VMD Tcl script that builds the backbone (N, CA, C; Angstrom):
set m [mol new atoms 102]
animate dup $m
set s [atomselect $m all]
$s set {name element resname resid chain x y z} {
  {N N UNK 1 A 108.535 219.429 157.681}
  {CA C UNK 1 A 108.087 220.713 158.233}
  {C C UNK 1 A 106.760 221.129 157.592}
  {N N UNK 2 A 106.709 221.056 156.267}
  {CA C UNK 2 A 105.471 221.408 155.565}
  {C C UNK 2 A 104.373 220.405 155.907}
  {N N UNK 3 A 104.745 219.128 155.958}
  {CA C UNK 3 A 103.773 218.084 156.295}
  {C C UNK 3 A 103.188 218.338 157.684}
  {N N UNK 4 A 104.037 218.750 158.613}
  {CA C UNK 4 A 103.581 219.029 159.975}
  {C C UNK 4 A 102.572 220.168 159.965}
  {N N UNK 5 A 102.845 221.196 159.179}
  {CA C UNK 5 A 101.932 222.342 159.089}
  {C C UNK 5 A 100.595 221.912 158.497}
  {N N UNK 6 A 100.641 221.134 157.430}
  {CA C UNK 6 A 99.405 220.674 156.786}
  {C C UNK 6 A 98.600 219.805 157.744}
  {N N UNK 7 A 99.284 218.949 158.460}
  {CA C UNK 7 A 98.598 218.063 159.406}
  {C C UNK 7 A 97.921 218.894 160.500}
  {N N UNK 8 A 98.632 219.891 161.022}
  {CA C UNK 8 A 98.070 220.751 162.067}
  {C C UNK 8 A 96.872 221.519 161.526}
  {N N UNK 9 A 96.985 222.042 160.310}
  {CA C UNK 9 A 95.892 222.801 159.695}
  {C C UNK 9 A 94.676 221.901 159.490}
  {N N UNK 10 A 94.895 220.700 159.010}
  {CA C UNK 10 A 93.789 219.765 158.771}
  {C C UNK 10 A 93.134 219.397 160.101}
  {N N UNK 11 A 93.946 219.216 161.139}
  {CA C UNK 11 A 93.417 218.877 162.455}
  {C C UNK 11 A 92.522 219.998 162.967}
  {N N UNK 12 A 92.961 221.240 162.809}
  {CA C UNK 12 A 92.167 222.387 163.255}
  {C C UNK 12 A 90.856 222.450 162.481}
  {N N UNK 13 A 90.927 222.217 161.189}
  {CA C UNK 13 A 89.726 222.259 160.346}
  {C C UNK 13 A 88.760 221.157 160.778}
  {N N UNK 14 A 89.286 219.976 161.075}
  {CA C UNK 14 A 88.432 218.866 161.505}
  {C C UNK 14 A 87.730 219.226 162.809}
  {N N UNK 15 A 88.462 219.825 163.738}
  {CA C UNK 15 A 87.862 220.216 165.015}
  {C C UNK 15 A 86.755 221.226 164.769}
  {N N UNK 16 A 86.996 222.180 163.889}
  {CA C UNK 16 A 85.992 223.204 163.585}
  {C C UNK 16 A 84.739 222.553 163.016}
  {N N UNK 17 A 84.925 221.559 162.138}
  {CA C UNK 17 A 83.778 220.873 161.531}
  {C C UNK 17 A 83.033 220.062 162.590}
  {N N UNK 18 A 83.778 219.414 163.480}
  {CA C UNK 18 A 83.138 218.594 164.518}
  {C C UNK 18 A 82.348 219.454 165.506}
  {N N UNK 19 A 82.949 220.582 165.904}
  {CA C UNK 19 A 82.280 221.447 166.872}
  {C C UNK 19 A 81.222 222.334 166.230}
  {N N UNK 20 A 81.322 222.547 164.906}
  {CA C UNK 20 A 80.342 223.381 164.210}
  {C C UNK 20 A 79.820 222.656 162.975}
  {N N UNK 21 A 78.991 221.625 163.169}
  {CA C UNK 21 A 78.454 220.857 162.038}
  {C C UNK 21 A 77.537 221.695 161.156}
  {N N UNK 22 A 77.037 222.821 161.694}
  {CA C UNK 22 A 76.141 223.681 160.919}
  {C C UNK 22 A 76.914 224.848 160.317}
  {N N UNK 23 A 78.021 224.524 159.622}
  {CA C UNK 23 A 78.826 225.576 159.002}
  {C C UNK 23 A 79.177 225.182 157.571}
  {N N UNK 24 A 78.189 225.184 156.663}
  {CA C UNK 24 A 78.429 224.788 155.270}
  {C C UNK 24 A 79.427 225.700 154.569}
  {N N UNK 25 A 79.415 226.985 154.909}
  {CA C UNK 25 A 80.354 227.926 154.273}
  {C C UNK 25 A 81.784 227.560 154.624}
  {N N UNK 26 A 82.022 227.255 155.891}
  {CA C UNK 26 A 83.370 226.887 156.321}
  {C C UNK 26 A 83.811 225.600 155.631}
  {N N UNK 27 A 82.880 224.659 155.508}
  {CA C UNK 27 A 83.196 223.383 154.871}
  {C C UNK 27 A 83.559 223.602 153.407}
  {N N UNK 28 A 82.791 224.431 152.718}
  {CA C UNK 28 A 83.077 224.711 151.304}
  {C C UNK 28 A 84.433 225.384 151.160}
  {N N UNK 29 A 84.743 226.312 152.081}
  {CA C UNK 29 A 86.023 227.007 152.017}
  {C C UNK 29 A 87.162 226.009 152.204}
  {N N UNK 30 A 86.980 225.061 153.121}
  {CA C UNK 30 A 88.008 224.056 153.373}
  {C C UNK 30 A 88.208 223.176 152.136}
  {N N UNK 31 A 87.112 222.799 151.479}
  {CA C UNK 31 A 87.209 221.967 150.275}
  {C C UNK 31 A 87.954 222.709 149.172}
  {N N UNK 32 A 87.692 223.999 149.038}
  {CA C UNK 32 A 88.367 224.789 147.997}
  {C C UNK 32 A 89.853 224.892 148.285}
  {N N UNK 33 A 90.212 224.987 149.573}
  {CA C UNK 33 A 91.628 225.099 149.930}
  {C C UNK 33 A 92.377 223.833 149.562}
  {N N UNK 34 A 91.737 222.676 149.683}
  {CA C UNK 34 A 92.400 221.420 149.342}
  {C C UNK 34 A 92.447 221.342 147.868}
}
mol reanalyze $m
mol bondsrecalc $m
mol representation Tube
mol addrep $m
């Protein structure tokens, strides 16, 4: 259950990075979360 949530969250983050490559703040926030 937790693994499924993490996988979904990571997938959403990846999509955000792919669709918004010019978002260094979002990328840094994602790195801090991991």
